[in-house]
VMD Tcl script that builds the backbone (N, CA, C; Angstrom):
set m [mol new atoms 363]
animate dup $m
set s [atomselect $m all]
$s set {name element resname resid chain x y z} {
  {N N MET 1 A 0.816 -1.148 -0.209}
  {CA C MET 1 A -0.064 -0.189 0.061}
  {C C MET 1 A 0.940 1.241 -0.114}
  {N N THR 2 A 0.323 2.150 -0.326}
  {CA C THR 2 A 1.064 3.507 -0.766}
  {C C THR 2 A 1.175 4.475 0.572}
  {N N LYS 3 A 1.431 5.299 0.783}
  {CA C LYS 3 A 1.195 6.014 2.218}
  {C C LYS 3 A -0.159 6.628 1.900}
  {N N GLU 4 A -0.124 7.271 0.494}
  {CA C GLU 4 A -1.564 7.858 0.383}
  {C C GLU 4 A -2.623 7.063 0.554}
  {N N SER 5 A -2.748 5.384 0.313}
  {CA C SER 5 A -3.515 4.835 0.442}
  {C C SER 5 A -4.110 4.413 1.783}
  {N N ILE 6 A -2.824 4.422 2.510}
  {CA C ILE 6 A -2.557 3.880 3.967}
  {C C ILE 6 A -3.548 5.250 4.709}
  {N N GLY 7 A -3.110 6.187 4.517}
  {CA C GLY 7 A -3.916 7.638 4.954}
  {C C GLY 7 A -5.396 7.808 4.574}
  {N N ALA 8 A -5.704 7.293 3.491}
  {CA C ALA 8 A -7.084 7.345 3.058}
  {C C ALA 8 A -7.848 6.226 3.800}
  {N N LEU 9 A -7.156 5.141 3.953}
  {CA C LEU 9 A -8.190 4.136 4.785}
  {C C LEU 9 A -8.164 4.762 6.180}
  {N N ALA 10 A -6.869 5.275 6.794}
  {CA C ALA 10 A -7.207 5.907 8.230}
  {C C ALA 10 A -8.295 6.692 8.330}
  {N N ALA 11 A -8.233 7.751 7.549}
  {CA C ALA 11 A -9.078 8.701 7.654}
  {C C ALA 11 A -10.602 8.215 7.591}
  {N N TYR 12 A -10.751 7.339 6.566}
  {CA C TYR 12 A -12.068 6.969 6.244}
  {C C TYR 12 A -12.793 6.139 7.458}
  {N N LEU 13 A -11.746 5.229 7.922}
  {CA C LEU 13 A -12.271 4.395 9.088}
  {C C LEU 13 A -12.637 5.047 10.311}
  {N N LYS 14 A -11.590 6.201 10.566}
  {CA C LYS 14 A -11.749 7.153 11.739}
  {C C LYS 14 A -13.107 7.681 11.762}
  {N N ALA 15 A -13.383 8.560 10.499}
  {CA C ALA 15 A -14.722 9.246 10.191}
  {C C ALA 15 A -15.883 8.381 10.332}
  {N N LYS 16 A -15.800 6.959 9.830}
  {CA C LYS 16 A -16.951 6.204 9.902}
  {C C LYS 16 A -17.239 5.716 11.337}
  {N N ARG 17 A -16.093 5.369 11.910}
  {CA C ARG 17 A -16.187 5.265 13.490}
  {C C ARG 17 A -16.649 6.412 14.492}
  {N N GLN 18 A -16.548 7.598 13.998}
  {CA C GLN 18 A -16.977 8.823 14.501}
  {C C GLN 18 A -18.453 9.192 14.458}
  {N N GLY 19 A -18.458 8.900 13.010}
  {CA C GLY 19 A -20.012 9.084 12.534}
  {C C GLY 19 A -20.785 8.184 13.252}
  {N N ALA 20 A -20.446 6.845 13.532}
  {CA C ALA 20 A -21.189 5.752 14.244}
  {C C ALA 20 A -21.137 6.003 15.873}
  {N N ASP 21 A -20.573 7.050 16.305}
  {CA C ASP 21 A -20.502 7.454 17.492}
  {C C ASP 21 A -19.838 6.277 18.473}
  {N N LEU 22 A -18.890 5.564 17.900}
  {CA C LEU 22 A -18.134 4.526 18.560}
  {C C LEU 22 A -16.861 4.893 18.855}
  {N N SER 23 A -16.396 4.389 20.161}
  {CA C SER 23 A -15.108 4.404 20.553}
  {C C SER 23 A -14.255 3.508 20.167}
  {N N VAL 24 A -12.918 3.583 20.199}
  {CA C VAL 24 A -12.100 2.496 19.397}
  {C C VAL 24 A -12.437 1.538 20.325}
  {N N ARG 25 A -12.415 1.402 21.520}
  {CA C ARG 25 A -12.871 0.106 22.101}
  {C C ARG 25 A -14.137 -0.845 21.737}
  {N N GLU 26 A -14.889 0.434 21.547}
  {CA C GLU 26 A -16.293 -0.174 21.315}
  {C C GLU 26 A -16.037 -0.728 20.016}
  {N N LEU 27 A -15.605 -0.210 18.907}
  {CA C LEU 27 A -15.348 -0.838 17.467}
  {C C LEU 27 A -14.563 -2.183 17.613}
  {N N ALA 28 A -13.551 -2.078 18.567}
  {CA C ALA 28 A -12.592 -3.134 18.627}
  {C C ALA 28 A -13.616 -4.421 19.139}
  {N N ARG 29 A -14.161 -4.237 20.171}
  {CA C ARG 29 A -15.160 -5.208 20.613}
  {C C ARG 29 A -16.051 -5.848 19.716}
  {N N LEU 30 A -17.022 -5.012 18.902}
  {CA C LEU 30 A -17.753 -5.351 18.203}
  {C C LEU 30 A -17.227 -5.924 16.823}
  {N N ALA 31 A -16.065 -5.785 16.319}
  {CA C ALA 31 A -15.307 -6.347 15.366}
  {C C ALA 31 A -14.651 -7.747 15.698}
  {N N ARG 32 A -14.398 -7.721 17.078}
  {CA C ARG 32 A -13.834 -8.780 17.595}
  {C C ARG 32 A -12.224 -8.873 17.134}
  {N N VAL 33 A -11.755 -7.641 17.459}
  {CA C VAL 33 A -9.962 -7.278 17.121}
  {C C VAL 33 A -9.613 -6.592 18.272}
  {N N ASP 34 A -8.306 -6.832 18.430}
  {CA C ASP 34 A -7.661 -5.947 19.451}
  {C C ASP 34 A -8.070 -4.427 19.285}
  {N N HIS 35 A -8.191 -3.450 20.404}
  {CA C HIS 35 A -8.152 -2.089 20.123}
  {C C HIS 35 A -7.031 -1.645 19.646}
  {N N GLY 36 A -5.789 -2.203 20.048}
  {CA C GLY 36 A -4.556 -1.500 19.399}
  {C C GLY 36 A -4.607 -1.665 17.906}
  {N N TYR 37 A -5.158 -2.714 17.371}
  {CA C TYR 37 A -5.139 -2.925 15.897}
  {C C TYR 37 A -6.066 -1.637 15.190}
  {N N ILE 38 A -7.019 -1.368 15.919}
  {CA C ILE 38 A -7.851 -0.343 15.434}
  {C C ILE 38 A -7.101 1.119 15.446}
  {N N VAL 39 A -6.561 1.270 16.731}
  {CA C VAL 39 A -5.639 2.541 17.027}
  {C C VAL 39 A -4.533 2.472 15.792}
  {N N ARG 40 A -3.897 1.565 15.361}
  {CA C ARG 40 A -3.055 1.513 14.408}
  {C C ARG 40 A -3.483 1.803 13.056}
  {N N LEU 41 A -4.435 1.270 12.698}
  {CA C LEU 41 A -5.230 1.583 11.534}
  {C C LEU 41 A -5.518 2.895 11.237}
  {N N GLU 42 A -6.318 3.303 12.345}
  {CA C GLU 42 A -6.651 4.758 12.336}
  {C C GLU 42 A -5.359 6.003 12.280}
  {N N SER 43 A -4.361 5.474 12.717}
  {CA C SER 43 A -3.271 6.146 12.821}
  {C C SER 43 A -2.381 6.265 11.525}
  {N N GLY 44 A -2.566 5.211 10.526}
  {CA C GLY 44 A -1.708 4.867 9.435}
  {C C GLY 44 A -0.503 4.224 9.637}
  {N N GLU 45 A -0.489 3.616 10.861}
  {CA C GLU 45 A 0.795 2.343 11.212}
  {C C GLU 45 A 0.568 1.258 10.647}
  {N N LYS 46 A -0.591 0.898 10.382}
  {CA C LYS 46 A -0.869 -0.456 9.873}
  {C C LYS 46 A -0.939 -0.515 8.278}
  {N N SER 47 A 0.196 -1.168 7.766}
  {CA C SER 47 A 0.618 -0.836 6.210}
  {C C SER 47 A -0.148 -1.937 5.525}
  {N N ARG 48 A -0.368 -3.112 6.068}
  {CA C ARG 48 A -0.530 -4.411 5.505}
  {C C ARG 48 A -1.952 -4.962 6.085}
  {N N PRO 49 A -3.103 -4.161 6.325}
  {CA C PRO 49 A -4.201 -4.718 7.185}
  {C C PRO 49 A -4.816 -6.105 6.534}
  {N N SER 50 A -5.601 -6.765 7.662}
  {CA C SER 50 A -5.990 -8.174 7.095}
  {C C SER 50 A -7.164 -7.633 6.441}
  {N N ILE 51 A -8.044 -8.388 5.400}
  {CA C ILE 51 A -9.112 -8.322 4.737}
  {C C ILE 51 A -9.985 -8.910 5.596}
  {N N GLU 52 A -9.743 -9.702 6.250}
  {CA C GLU 52 A -10.923 -10.352 7.183}
  {C C GLU 52 A -11.290 -9.183 8.178}
  {N N ILE 53 A -10.512 -8.773 8.521}
  {CA C ILE 53 A -10.646 -7.875 9.914}
  {C C ILE 53 A -11.347 -6.620 9.256}
  {N N LEU 54 A -10.796 -6.058 8.036}
  {CA C LEU 54 A -11.198 -5.185 7.423}
  {C C LEU 54 A -12.884 -5.335 7.123}
  {N N LEU 55 A -13.049 -6.313 6.539}
  {CA C LEU 55 A -14.495 -6.648 6.392}
  {C C LEU 55 A -15.493 -6.645 7.677}
  {N N ARG 56 A -14.863 -7.336 8.568}
  {CA C ARG 56 A -15.677 -7.217 10.056}
  {C C ARG 56 A -15.781 -5.883 10.609}
  {N N ILE 57 A -14.948 -5.005 10.220}
  {CA C ILE 57 A -15.003 -3.606 10.897}
  {C C ILE 57 A -15.925 -2.795 9.856}
  {N N ALA 58 A -15.923 -3.236 8.540}
  {CA C ALA 58 A -17.030 -2.479 7.904}
  {C C ALA 58 A -18.174 -2.902 7.840}
  {N N GLY 59 A -18.522 -4.208 8.379}
  {CA C GLY 59 A -19.676 -4.586 8.880}
  {C C GLY 59 A -20.240 -3.830 10.343}
  {N N VAL 60 A -19.395 -3.554 10.932}
  {CA C VAL 60 A -19.918 -2.934 12.236}
  {C C VAL 60 A -20.154 -1.749 11.863}
  {N N LEU 61 A -19.431 -1.012 11.180}
  {CA C LEU 61 A -19.541 0.628 10.776}
  {C C LEU 61 A -20.680 0.772 9.672}
  {N N GLU 62 A -21.204 -0.376 9.182}
  {CA C GLU 62 A -22.126 -0.293 8.187}
  {C C GLU 62 A -21.632 0.488 6.794}
  {N N ALA 63 A -20.496 -0.153 6.513}
  {CA C ALA 63 A -19.931 0.820 5.544}
  {C C ALA 63 A -19.745 -0.095 4.234}
  {N N ASP 64 A -19.560 0.319 3.140}
  {CA C ASP 64 A -19.571 -0.505 2.103}
  {C C ASP 64 A -18.374 -1.078 1.776}
  {N N PRO 65 A -18.455 -2.517 1.792}
  {CA C PRO 65 A -17.119 -3.301 1.944}
  {C C PRO 65 A -16.308 -3.052 0.621}
  {N N THR 66 A -16.766 -2.812 -0.443}
  {CA C THR 66 A -16.263 -2.530 -1.673}
  {C C THR 66 A -15.350 -1.391 -1.737}
  {N N GLU 67 A -16.031 -0.371 -0.771}
  {CA C GLU 67 A -15.378 1.099 -0.777}
  {C C GLU 67 A -14.084 0.746 0.102}
  {N N VAL 68 A -14.241 -0.152 1.290}
  {CA C VAL 68 A -13.309 -0.316 2.030}
  {C C VAL 68 A -12.065 -1.156 1.312}
  {N N LEU 69 A -12.238 -2.249 0.818}
  {CA C LEU 69 A -11.439 -3.101 0.061}
  {C C LEU 69 A -10.786 -2.185 -1.084}
  {N N ALA 70 A -11.461 -1.336 -1.658}
  {CA C ALA 70 A -10.750 -0.414 -2.716}
  {C C ALA 70 A -9.627 0.441 -2.170}
  {N N LEU 71 A -9.877 1.037 -1.036}
  {CA C LEU 71 A -9.083 2.008 -0.420}
  {C C LEU 71 A -7.569 0.744 -0.163}
  {N N VAL 72 A -7.729 -0.434 0.063}
  {CA C VAL 72 A -6.347 -0.974 0.062}
  {C C VAL 72 A -5.988 -1.723 -1.132}
  {N N GLY 73 A -6.508 -1.436 -2.382}
  {CA C GLY 73 A -6.379 -1.769 -3.750}
  {C C GLY 73 A -6.636 -3.092 -3.925}
  {N N VAL 74 A -7.902 -3.846 -3.349}
  {CA C VAL 74 A -8.183 -4.825 -3.561}
  {C C VAL 74 A -9.837 -4.976 -4.041}
  {N N LYS 75 A -10.012 -5.628 -5.190}
  {CA C LYS 75 A -11.229 -5.904 -5.928}
  {C C LYS 75 A -11.853 -6.792 -5.195}
  {N N PRO 76 A -13.187 -6.668 -4.817}
  {CA C PRO 76 A -13.856 -7.519 -4.003}
  {C C PRO 76 A -13.863 -8.998 -5.042}
  {N N SER 77 A -14.042 -9.051 -6.136}
  {CA C SER 77 A -14.237 -10.213 -6.705}
  {C C SER 77 A -12.815 -11.133 -6.230}
  {N N GLU 78 A -11.767 -10.608 -5.795}
  {CA C GLU 78 A -10.596 -11.097 -5.395}
  {C C GLU 78 A -10.653 -11.816 -4.038}
  {N N VAL 79 A -11.699 -11.365 -3.295}
  {CA C VAL 79 A -11.831 -12.188 -2.006}
  {C C VAL 79 A -13.049 -12.656 -1.627}
  {N N LEU 80 A -13.919 -11.924 -2.163}
  {CA C LEU 80 A -15.462 -12.330 -1.961}
  {C C LEU 80 A -16.069 -13.624 -2.771}
  {N N PRO 81 A -16.598 -14.531 -2.021}
  {CA C PRO 81 A -17.143 -15.503 -3.151}
  {C C PRO 81 A -18.399 -14.869 -3.809}
  {N N SER 82 A -18.899 -15.772 -4.789}
  {CA C SER 82 A -20.005 -15.174 -5.278}
  {C C SER 82 A -21.409 -15.509 -4.603}
  {N N MET 83 A -22.421 -14.996 -5.146}
  {CA C MET 83 A -23.682 -15.056 -4.382}
  {C C MET 83 A -23.996 -16.598 -4.356}
  {N N THR 84 A -24.078 -17.190 -5.674}
  {CA C THR 84 A -24.446 -18.732 -5.472}
  {C C THR 84 A -23.740 -19.451 -4.704}
  {N N VAL 85 A -22.298 -19.501 -4.746}
  {CA C VAL 85 A -21.306 -20.053 -3.597}
  {C C VAL 85 A -21.907 -19.816 -2.308}
  {N N VAL 86 A -21.969 -18.566 -1.747}
  {CA C VAL 86 A -22.566 -18.312 -0.643}
  {C C VAL 86 A -24.042 -18.955 -0.137}
  {N N LEU 87 A -24.707 -18.894 -1.275}
  {CA C LEU 87 A -26.158 -19.692 -1.014}
  {C C LEU 87 A -26.203 -21.278 -1.178}
  {N N ARG 88 A -25.231 -21.664 -2.012}
  {CA C ARG 88 A -24.853 -23.119 -1.813}
  {C C ARG 88 A -24.294 -23.511 -0.354}
  {N N SER 89 A -23.591 -22.729 0.060}
  {CA C SER 89 A -22.749 -23.261 1.104}
  {C C SER 89 A -23.782 -23.162 2.376}
  {N N LYS 90 A -24.112 -21.965 2.581}
  {CA C LYS 90 A -25.054 -21.493 3.566}
  {C C LYS 90 A -26.351 -22.301 3.886}
  {N N TYR 91 A -27.078 -22.670 2.512}
  {CA C TYR 91 A -28.438 -23.240 2.791}
  {C C TYR 91 A -28.365 -24.338 1.867}
  {N N ASN 92 A -27.117 -24.916 1.502}
  {CA C ASN 92 A -27.329 -26.613 1.310}
  {C C ASN 92 A -27.972 -26.796 -0.114}
  {N N LEU 93 A -27.780 -25.559 -0.857}
  {CA C LEU 93 A -28.726 -25.676 -2.222}
  {C C LEU 93 A -27.898 -26.381 -3.382}
  {N N SER 94 A -28.479 -27.001 -4.322}
  {CA C SER 94 A -27.631 -27.460 -5.392}
  {C C SER 94 A -27.273 -25.963 -6.541}
  {N N GLU 95 A -26.444 -26.413 -7.338}
  {CA C GLU 95 A -25.903 -25.347 -8.015}
  {C C GLU 95 A -27.424 -24.344 -8.717}
  {N N ALA 96 A -28.099 -25.427 -9.340}
  {CA C ALA 96 A -29.455 -24.877 -10.017}
  {C C ALA 96 A -30.299 -23.971 -9.143}
  {N N GLU 97 A -30.495 -24.502 -7.693}
  {CA C GLU 97 A -31.206 -23.944 -6.717}
  {C C GLU 97 A -30.778 -22.497 -6.456}
  {N N ALA 98 A -29.290 -22.454 -6.215}
  {CA C ALA 98 A -28.529 -21.349 -5.904}
  {C C ALA 98 A -28.693 -20.246 -7.129}
  {N N GLN 99 A -28.362 -20.702 -8.384}
  {CA C GLN 99 A -28.773 -19.717 -9.296}
  {C C GLN 99 A -29.984 -19.113 -9.327}
  {N N GLU 100 A -30.990 -20.024 -9.181}
  {CA C GLU 100 A -32.224 -19.373 -9.017}
  {C C GLU 100 A -32.526 -18.554 -7.688}
  {N N ALA 101 A -32.176 -18.859 -6.720}
  {CA C ALA 101 A -32.324 -17.977 -5.384}
  {C C ALA 101 A -31.366 -16.767 -5.939}
  {N N ALA 102 A -30.274 -16.519 -6.413}
  {CA C ALA 102 A -29.749 -15.622 -6.936}
  {C C ALA 102 A -30.185 -14.622 -7.854}
  {N N ARG 103 A -31.067 -15.105 -8.758}
  {CA C ARG 103 A -31.569 -14.663 -9.758}
  {C C ARG 103 A -32.896 -13.754 -9.162}
  {N N LEU 104 A -33.456 -14.473 -8.189}
  {CA C LEU 104 A -34.877 -13.831 -7.605}
  {C C LEU 104 A -34.263 -12.601 -6.545}
  {N N ILE 105 A -32.963 -12.858 -5.988}
  {CA C ILE 105 A -32.499 -11.735 -5.062}
  {C C ILE 105 A -32.223 -10.489 -6.133}
  {N N GLU 106 A -31.779 -10.728 -6.898}
  {CA C GLU 106 A -31.190 -9.663 -8.084}
  {C C GLU 106 A -32.473 -8.916 -8.467}
  {N N GLU 107 A -33.374 -9.566 -8.881}
  {CA C GLU 107 A -34.633 -9.052 -9.479}
  {C C GLU 107 A -35.308 -8.237 -8.285}
  {N N ARG 108 A -35.274 -8.760 -7.097}
  {CA C ARG 108 A -36.013 -7.916 -6.148}
  {C C ARG 108 A -35.344 -7.027 -5.428}
  {N N TYR 109 A -33.799 -7.045 -5.098}
  {CA C TYR 109 A -33.023 -6.003 -4.856}
  {C C TYR 109 A -31.736 -5.687 -5.299}
  {N N GLY 110 A -31.865 -6.203 -6.547}
  {CA C GLY 110 A -30.796 -5.435 -7.840}
  {C C GLY 110 A -30.787 -4.156 -7.719}
  {N N ARG 111 A -29.481 -3.758 -8.531}
  {CA C ARG 111 A -29.572 -2.208 -8.725}
  {C C ARG 111 A -30.626 -1.684 -9.787}
  {N N LYS 112 A -30.927 -0.381 -9.862}
  {CA C LYS 112 A -32.056 0.053 -10.358}
  {C C LYS 112 A -31.598 -0.086 -11.909}
  {N N GLU 113 A -29.992 0.520 -12.404}
  {CA C GLU 113 A -29.617 0.102 -13.633}
  {C C GLU 113 A -30.071 -1.296 -14.205}
  {N N VAL 114 A -29.801 -2.278 -13.445}
  {CA C VAL 114 A -30.059 -3.478 -13.674}
  {C C VAL 114 A -31.661 -3.507 -14.283}
  {N N LYS 115 A -32.377 -3.216 -13.445}
  {CA C LYS 115 A -33.845 -3.424 -13.701}
  {C C LYS 115 A -34.043 -2.534 -15.094}
  {N N ASP 116 A -33.573 -1.148 -15.087}
  {CA C ASP 116 A -33.796 -0.358 -16.107}
  {C C ASP 116 A -33.204 -0.866 -17.407}
  {N N SER 117 A -32.363 -1.869 -17.587}
  {CA C SER 117 A -31.578 -2.280 -19.006}
  {C C SER 117 A -32.694 -3.805 -19.217}
  {N N GLU 118 A -33.398 -4.235 -18.230}
  {CA C GLU 118 A -34.281 -5.172 -18.818}
  {C C GLU 118 A -35.544 -4.900 -19.771}
  {N N PRO 119 A -35.735 -5.588 -20.793}
  {CA C PRO 119 A -36.571 -5.368 -21.639}
  {C C PRO 119 A -38.232 -5.333 -21.072}
  {N N THR 120 A -39.221 -4.436 -21.211}
  {CA C THR 120 A -40.249 -4.346 -20.937}
  {C C THR 120 A -41.212 -5.056 -21.526}
  {N N THR 121 A -42.336 -5.701 -20.919}
  {CA C THR 121 A -43.305 -6.464 -21.825}
  {C C THR 121 A -44.633 -5.926 -21.869}
}
mol reanalyze $m
mol bondsrecalc $m
mol representation Tube
mol addrep $m
């Protein structure tokens, strides 16, 4: 990571934490990480943060995980499984069932751009 990206991550996380009205210790407890790790992240001392921990922190802060990962130069597709993989694993679905469930979720909750691009009948 560059000094700029480390600084951007540090500022982003601190702003999100403060916006959520959480102390460093509260965030650390909720994210199940040592508070010193949060301190080092927010001060820019942590140059190679754990993706797993960043995702936990993002979850607690209700931050967009894609945005957080982008700050450290990681594309989500490099670390996050596809929706069908998650559905198969979590709900013990077949591949066909997982694809159908993913399609239904996308139809219901997908991005507006996706819905607008579908042909109308």
